[in-house]
Structures are given as C-alpha cells and as structure tokens.
Backbone as ProteinMPNN parsed JSONL, in Angstrom:
{"seq_chain_A": "MENNTVAENQTQTTQAPAGINQSEKQFSLIVYILQAVSIFVGITSIIGVIMNHVKSGSLTDPVIKSHNSWQIRTFWWMLLWGVLCMILTTVTMGIGAFVFLVPLIWYIYRVVKGLLRLNDGKAI", "coords_chain_A": {"N_chain_A": [[26.157, 35.482, -19.707], [25.515, 32.853, -20.099], [26.903, 31.618, -18.029], [25.43, 32.416, -15.792], [23.057, 30.978, -16.13], [23.979, 28.34, -15.894], [24.869, 28.412, -13.24], [22.426, 28.88, -11.933], [21.047, 26.512, -12.558], [22.679, 24.64, -11.24], [22.276, 25.45, -8.614], [19.556, 24.89, -8.312], [19.554, 22.103, -8.571], [21.042, 21.256, -6.378], [19.504, 21.838, -4.201], [17.38, 20.286, -1.898], [14.452, 18.594, -2.836], [11.172, 19.481, -1.79], [9.323, 17.05, -0.53], [7.917, 13.816, -0.09], [8.076, 12.395, 3.155], [10.764, 10.418, 3.666], [11.324, 8.255, 5.415], [8.79, 7.536, 6.289], [7.699, 6.88, 3.845], [9.212, 4.63, 3.224], [8.335, 2.948, 5.254], [5.648, 2.593, 4.466], [6.083, 1.306, 2.031], [7.206, -1.099, 2.916], [4.973, -2.226, 4.173], [3.294, -2.562, 1.94], [4.803, -4.499, 0.602], [4.638, -6.593, 2.436], [1.902, -7.063, 2.221], [1.765, -7.923, -0.441], [3.308, -10.264, -0.352], [1.669, -11.736, 1.24], [-0.173, -12.923, -0.401], [0.83, -15.341, -0.992], [1.783, -16.22, 1.463], [-0.128, -16.047, 3.987], [0.016, -14.835, 6.599], [1.597, -12.551, 6.648], [0.184, -10.282, 5.905], [-1.297, -9.743, 8.146], [0.653, -8.954, 9.952], [1.419, -6.63, 8.63], [-0.95, -5.018, 8.784], [-1.144, -4.672, 11.516], [1.167, -3.188, 11.945], [0.383, -0.905, 10.494], [-1.792, 0.063, 12.052], [-0.5, 0.603, 14.491], [1.328, 2.587, 13.76], [-0.254, 4.601, 12.678], [-1.109, 6.868, 14.172], [1.153, 8.441, 14.422], [2.014, 9.285, 11.948], [2.985, 11.843, 9.702], [3.051, 12.855, 7.119], [0.777, 13.734, 4.618], [0.369, 12.298, 2.237], [1.39, 9.761, 2.802], [-0.278, 9.121, 4.907], [-2.67, 8.739, 3.526], [-2.03, 6.437, 2.087], [-1.647, 4.704, 4.202], [-4.238, 4.461, 5.314], [-5.49, 3.357, 3.092], [-4.167, 0.894, 2.935], [-4.984, -0.272, 5.335], [-7.797, -0.43, 4.958], [-7.809, -2.116, 2.736], [-6.837, -4.512, 3.826], [-8.846, -5.187, 5.819], [-11.238, -5.325, 4.313], [-10.548, -7.378, 2.55], [-10.24, -9.464, 4.349], [-12.897, -9.708, 5.265], [-14.224, -10.43, 2.826], [-12.836, -12.768, 2.299], [-13.583, -14.448, 4.446], [-16.348, -14.614, 3.959], [-16.278, -15.926, 1.477], [-15.147, -18.355, 2.284], [-17.193, -19.352, 3.903], [-19.204, -19.568, 1.965], [-17.983, -21.484, 0.329], [-17.986, -23.68, 2.029], [-20.738, -24.079, 2.46], [-21.699, -24.527, -0.127], [-20.321, -26.722, -0.916], [-17.769, -26.418, -2.191], [-18.085, -24.737, -4.466], [-17.843, -22.057, -3.868], [-15.132, -21.611, -3.798], [-14.279, -20.876, -6.319], [-15.41, -18.387, -6.512], [-13.821, -16.981, -4.843], [-11.74, -16.011, -6.332], [-12.44, -13.488, -7.277], [-12.321, -11.524, -5.05], [-9.587, -11.911, -4.6], [-8.31, -11.027, -6.952], [-9.119, -8.363, -6.801], [-7.752, -7.611, -4.476], [-5.054, -7.903, -5.274], [-5.043, -5.945, -7.263], [-5.41, -3.607, -5.658], [-3.085, -3.599, -4.093], [-1.071, -3.381, -6.052], [-1.842, -0.971, -7.318], [-1.565, 0.806, -5.166], [1.209, 0.574, -4.649], [2.254, 1.607, -7.064], [1.265, 4.254, -7.001], [2.507, 5.15, -4.653], [5.179, 4.958, -5.401], [5.226, 6.976, -7.308], [4.916, 9.104, -5.679], [2.421, 10.027, -4.975], [-0.765, 10.652, -3.46], [-3.321, 8.358, -2.433]], "CA_chain_A": [[24.791, 35.071, -19.495], [25.505, 31.407, -20.02], [27.387, 31.257, -16.696], [24.328, 32.6, -14.844], [22.128, 29.868, -16.299], [24.617, 27.166, -15.315], [24.86, 28.594, -11.79], [21.047, 28.696, -11.479], [20.737, 25.084, -12.658], [23.389, 23.943, -10.171], [21.608, 25.794, -7.364], [18.286, 24.17, -8.262], [19.783, 20.673, -8.381], [21.605, 20.964, -5.068], [18.486, 21.994, -3.173], [16.571, 19.082, -1.714], [13.058, 18.866, -3.148], [10.211, 19.276, -0.714], [8.508, 15.92, -0.968], [7.438, 12.854, 0.889], [8.958, 11.961, 4.235], [11.332, 9.172, 3.152], [11.199, 7.136, 6.358], [7.391, 7.12, 6.247], [7.51, 6.225, 2.545], [9.806, 3.305, 3.359], [7.403, 2.187, 6.089], [4.508, 2.23, 3.627], [6.573, 0.335, 1.061], [7.347, -2.372, 3.629], [3.634, -2.794, 4.365], [2.849, -3.055, 0.633], [5.524, -5.745, 0.33], [4.019, -7.607, 3.295], [0.608, -7.397, 1.623], [1.998, -8.699, -1.665], [3.789, -11.599, 0.04], [0.557, -12.453, 1.875], [-0.9, -13.69, -1.413], [1.401, -16.689, -0.9], [1.972, -16.536, 2.883], [-1.181, -15.187, 4.52], [0.278, -14.187, 7.883], [2.32, -11.284, 6.52], [-0.752, -9.158, 5.85], [-1.682, -9.45, 9.535], [1.772, -8.167, 10.473], [1.325, -5.318, 7.994], [-2.055, -4.204, 9.307], [-0.776, -4.302, 12.889], [2.101, -2.07, 11.79], [-0.408, 0.255, 10.082], [-2.56, 0.59, 13.177], [0.428, 1.14, 15.482], [2.005, 3.776, 13.23], [-1.186, 5.571, 12.101], [-1.192, 8.1, 14.949], [2.38, 9.23, 14.369], [2.348, 9.684, 10.577], [2.839, 13.283, 9.493], [2.919, 13.158, 5.697], [-0.586, 13.429, 4.172], [0.413, 11.263, 1.187], [1.58, 8.468, 3.47], [-1.511, 8.862, 5.66], [-3.661, 8.177, 2.599], [-1.618, 5.061, 1.804], [-1.868, 3.932, 5.421], [-5.659, 4.118, 5.412], [-5.74, 2.465, 1.952], [-3.676, -0.431, 3.304], [-5.851, -0.799, 6.398], [-9.074, -0.804, 4.342], [-7.569, -3.273, 1.879], [-6.743, -5.702, 4.675], [-10.106, -5.542, 6.465], [-12.197, -5.749, 3.298], [-10.136, -8.692, 2.057], [-10.574, -10.426, 5.396], [-14.346, -9.912, 5.208], [-14.567, -11.193, 1.625], [-12.26, -14.099, 2.455], [-14.443, -15.216, 5.359], [-17.597, -14.896, 3.244], [-16.0, -16.959, 0.465], [-14.963, -19.639, 2.974], [-18.53, -19.81, 4.298], [-19.858, -19.984, 0.73], [-17.35, -22.728, -0.104], [-18.458, -24.74, 2.921], [-22.169, -24.296, 2.244], [-21.951, -25.028, -1.485], [-19.419, -27.853, -1.127], [-16.649, -26.146, -3.086], [-18.317, -23.75, -5.531], [-17.359, -20.758, -3.385], [-13.695, -21.486, -4.039], [-14.123, -20.134, -7.573], [-15.813, -17.007, -6.234], [-12.709, -16.361, -4.125], [-10.861, -15.345, -7.297], [-12.835, -12.077, -7.415], [-11.626, -10.681, -4.064], [-8.142, -12.045, -4.758], [-7.921, -10.104, -8.019], [-9.329, -7.025, -6.242], [-6.659, -7.401, -3.525], [-3.839, -7.686, -6.062], [-5.207, -4.621, -7.877], [-5.204, -2.565, -4.658], [-1.674, -3.583, -3.707], [-0.299, -2.856, -7.183], [-2.183, 0.448, -7.483], [-0.937, 1.519, -4.063], [2.652, 0.615, -4.887], [2.531, 2.532, -8.166], [1.021, 5.623, -6.532], [3.556, 5.467, -3.69], [6.396, 5.157, -6.17], [5.103, 8.285, -7.97], [4.814, 10.13, -4.637], [1.051, 10.544, -5.011], [-1.729, 10.115, -2.496], [-4.273, 7.419, -3.028]], "C_chain_A": [[24.692, 33.55, -19.337], [25.961, 30.925, -18.644], [26.283, 31.399, -15.659], [23.337, 31.439, -14.924], [22.689, 28.594, -15.681], [24.587, 27.253, -13.793], [23.457, 28.392, -11.233], [20.662, 27.219, -11.5], [21.426, 24.29, -11.557], [22.74, 24.218, -8.828], [20.314, 25.014, -7.23], [18.501, 22.682, -8.015], [20.316, 20.352, -6.995], [20.576, 21.117, -3.953], [17.644, 20.723, -3.1], [15.112, 19.416, -2.015], [12.172, 18.61, -1.936], [9.268, 18.178, -1.172], [8.078, 15.073, 0.194], [8.518, 12.571, 1.931], [9.461, 10.562, 3.876], [11.213, 8.003, 4.129], [9.756, 6.629, 6.398], [7.08, 6.415, 4.926], [8.062, 4.804, 2.594], [8.911, 2.396, 4.199], [6.224, 1.691, 5.248], [4.896, 1.181, 2.585], [6.703, -1.048, 1.699], [5.986, -3.03, 3.818], [3.072, -3.304, 3.038], [3.533, -4.382, 0.29], [4.935, -6.878, 1.178], [2.661, -8.028, 2.737], [0.79, -8.255, 0.375], [2.439, -10.126, -1.328], [2.645, -12.419, 0.642], [-0.297, -13.219, 0.871], [-0.43, -15.146, -1.359], [1.537, -17.176, 0.537], [1.052, -15.594, 3.663], [-0.856, -14.379, 5.762], [0.911, -12.813, 7.737], [1.387, -10.081, 6.433], [-1.228, -8.772, 7.254], [-0.59, -8.61, 10.192], [1.704, -6.744, 9.919], [0.223, -4.451, 8.567], [-1.809, -3.816, 10.764], [0.19, -3.118, 12.849], [1.357, -0.786, 11.412], [-1.129, 0.89, 11.268], [-1.649, 1.225, 14.237], [0.992, 2.48, 15.026], [1.038, 4.888, 12.832], [-1.264, 6.887, 12.868], [0.025, 8.994, 14.817], [2.791, 9.645, 12.956], [2.081, 11.175, 10.39], [2.576, 13.65, 8.045], [1.515, 12.786, 5.206], [-0.642, 12.361, 3.078], [0.52, 9.892, 1.829], [0.362, 8.12, 4.321], [-2.568, 8.239, 4.757], [-3.315, 6.729, 2.249], [-1.866, 4.165, 3.007], [-3.338, 3.523, 5.537], [-6.074, 3.19, 4.27], [-5.332, 1.035, 2.308], [-4.559, -1.067, 4.376], [-7.185, -1.263, 5.805], [-8.916, -2.039, 3.456], [-7.539, -4.549, 2.71], [-8.112, -6.114, 5.202], [-11.171, -5.971, 5.461], [-11.831, -7.131, 2.752], [-10.438, -9.774, 3.083], [-12.068, -10.741, 5.377], [-14.726, -10.784, 4.006], [-13.999, -12.61, 1.694], [-13.114, -14.997, 3.34], [-15.755, -15.584, 4.662], [-17.403, -15.973, 2.175], [-15.78, -18.318, 1.104], [-16.31, -20.213, 3.406], [-19.276, -20.326, 3.068], [-19.285, -21.301, 0.213], [-17.851, -23.904, 0.732], [-19.911, -25.09, 2.629], [-22.436, -24.947, 0.887], [-21.054, -26.2, -1.861], [-18.407, -27.585, -2.239], [-16.85, -25.081, -4.138], [-17.778, -22.374, -5.124], [-15.877, -20.542, -3.606], [-13.429, -20.719, -5.324], [-14.46, -18.66, -7.391], [-14.674, -16.261, -5.55], [-11.728, -15.662, -5.068], [-11.18, -13.859, -7.433], [-12.176, -11.206, -6.347], [-10.105, -10.782, -4.152], [-7.619, -11.093, -5.836], [-8.055, -8.659, -7.539], [-8.176, -6.666, -5.296], [-5.351, -7.107, -4.26], [-3.873, -6.316, -6.719], [-4.889, -3.511, -6.879], [-3.743, -2.469, -4.228], [-0.828, -2.966, -4.821], [-0.574, -1.367, -7.38], [-1.525, 1.283, -6.386], [0.562, 1.654, -4.246], [3.013, 1.617, -5.984], [2.34, 3.984, -7.74], [2.095, 6.061, -5.525], [4.859, 5.757, -4.41], [6.409, 6.529, -6.873], [5.011, 9.427, -6.956], [3.433, 10.769, -4.57], [0.205, 9.895, -3.923], [-2.662, 9.159, -3.208], [-5.652, 7.651, -2.471]], "O_chain_A": [[23.896, 33.039, -18.55], [25.452, 29.922, -18.145], [26.201, 30.589, -14.736], [22.837, 30.973, -13.899], [21.964, 27.851, -15.019], [24.305, 26.257, -13.127], [23.303, 27.794, -10.169], [20.024, 26.728, -10.568], [20.833, 23.369, -10.995], [22.658, 23.324, -7.986], [20.0, 24.523, -6.145], [17.704, 22.059, -7.314], [20.06, 19.262, -6.484], [20.765, 20.573, -2.866], [17.25, 20.164, -4.124], [14.587, 20.409, -1.51], [12.381, 17.67, -1.17], [8.497, 18.372, -2.111], [7.9, 15.553, 1.313], [9.708, 12.518, 1.622], [8.669, 9.624, 3.792], [11.02, 6.866, 3.7], [9.525, 5.427, 6.527], [6.294, 5.468, 4.891], [7.447, 3.879, 2.065], [8.749, 1.215, 3.889], [5.851, 0.519, 5.312], [4.117, 0.273, 2.296], [6.346, -2.053, 1.084], [5.848, -4.242, 3.646], [2.441, -4.361, 3.003], [2.897, -5.285, -0.255], [4.757, -7.993, 0.688], [2.308, -9.207, 2.774], [0.044, -9.211, 0.163], [1.986, -11.082, -1.957], [2.65, -13.648, 0.564], [-1.075, -14.087, 1.268], [-1.197, -16.066, -1.643], [1.426, -18.37, 0.814], [1.432, -14.461, 3.96], [-1.43, -13.306, 5.947], [0.769, -11.982, 8.634], [1.757, -8.98, 6.841], [-1.527, -7.606, 7.513], [-0.889, -7.657, 10.912], [1.906, -5.775, 10.65], [0.437, -3.263, 8.811], [-2.225, -2.741, 11.196], [0.053, -2.166, 13.618], [1.655, 0.287, 11.937], [-1.08, 2.105, 11.459], [-1.988, 2.261, 14.811], [1.117, 3.406, 15.827], [1.471, 6.028, 12.661], [-1.469, 7.934, 12.254], [-0.063, 10.195, 15.075], [3.821, 10.296, 12.787], [1.073, 11.7, 10.863], [1.936, 14.667, 7.776], [1.101, 11.638, 5.361], [-1.607, 11.6, 3.008], [-0.187, 8.964, 1.438], [0.008, 6.948, 4.443], [-3.279, 7.322, 5.167], [-4.207, 5.89, 2.128], [-2.25, 3.005, 2.857], [-3.641, 2.365, 5.828], [-6.925, 2.322, 4.464], [-6.058, 0.084, 2.019], [-4.843, -2.264, 4.323], [-7.651, -2.36, 6.111], [-9.789, -2.906, 3.432], [-8.149, -5.552, 2.338], [-8.504, -7.271, 5.051], [-11.935, -6.896, 5.738], [-12.711, -7.959, 2.518], [-10.846, -10.878, 2.722], [-12.461, -11.905, 5.462], [-15.463, -11.76, 4.152], [-14.62, -13.55, 1.198], [-13.339, -16.164, 3.022], [-16.218, -16.72, 4.759], [-18.265, -16.832, 1.992], [-16.178, -19.336, 0.538], [-16.543, -21.417, 3.29], [-19.903, -21.385, 3.113], [-20.029, -22.143, -0.289], [-18.107, -24.987, 0.207], [-20.27, -26.266, 2.559], [-23.299, -25.816, 0.77], [-21.038, -26.62, -3.018], [-18.21, -28.419, -3.122], [-15.868, -24.559, -4.665], [-17.307, -21.618, -5.974], [-15.411, -19.403, -3.602], [-12.446, -19.982, -5.408], [-13.869, -17.794, -8.035], [-14.574, -15.039, -5.666], [-10.963, -14.803, -4.63], [-10.28, -13.056, -7.68], [-11.521, -10.225, -6.699], [-9.407, -9.828, -3.81], [-6.599, -10.432, -5.643], [-7.201, -7.824, -7.838], [-7.684, -5.538, -5.319], [-4.63, -6.174, -3.907], [-2.869, -5.605, -6.739], [-4.172, -2.568, -7.217], [-3.226, -1.37, -4.024], [0.033, -2.126, -4.559], [0.355, -0.587, -7.587], [-0.987, 2.356, -6.662], [1.125, 2.726, -4.025], [3.967, 2.382, -5.844], [3.154, 4.845, -8.075], [2.538, 7.209, -5.547], [5.566, 6.703, -4.063], [7.459, 7.156, -7.013], [5.026, 10.597, -7.341], [3.295, 11.919, -4.154], [0.431, 8.751, -3.527], [-2.77, 9.163, -4.435], [-6.596, 6.957, -2.851]]}, "name": "protein", "num_of_chains": 1, "seq": "MENNTVAENQTQTTQAPAGINQSEKQFSLIVYILQAVSIFVGITSIIGVIMNHVKSGSLTDPVIKSHNSWQIRTFWWMLLWGVLCMILTTVTMGIGAFVFLVPLIWYIYRVVKGLLRLNDGKAI"}
C-alpha cells in the first residue's frame, strides 16, 4: 500500500500544473519592473504602457489580461494626476509639489500590489 502512495505522489509531482502562461507572466513582470524604475527614471513607464497596448490584443491568459489592464490604468491615471499636480504647483508657486506625494504613494501601492498578485498567480 505504501508503494502505491509513493507512485501516486510521484505521478502528481511530474505532471505540469495548469497555471499561468509563463511567457505572458514574464511580460507582465517586465512591465511592472519598468513601472517601478519609472519612479526614478520617468521614461520607462512610457515604454511599459506602449508594450501593454501593443501586446493587449494577443494575450490569452485571463490573469495576465487583468494585470495588463491594471498596468495601463495605473499609467494613465498617474499621468493625469501628475499633470494636475504640475499645474497646481505652477499656479500655487510650489505648494502643489507636496500634493504630488499622494499620487506617487498611490502609484507605488499599485505597482507593489500588482507584483505581489502576479507572483501569487492571481488576477487583479
């Protein structure tokens, strides 16, 4: 009886689990990294969102599709809030610069949350 259990366990471990498409997961991870780096080097988020838009029609995994749309929304909302904060900074002669911390923290939260969910193989 013990041999049957060992054989069943070996069979279960050798079978590949049905999960996320690994190449699409890697693509999503690269975009998250580009978004994270953009906190210091702003241009990388633009590269990431272009990649998202180009790849969005060919994604097949529903989990990765949710991350793709999350990344796109994160970029465009951050761009909107960034522009509004720049206008506020100009109009108020610098006070808006402090307000910019709010969307920055929100952006970091979204990137980190997305990375954690992607790492767990969960949709967002």
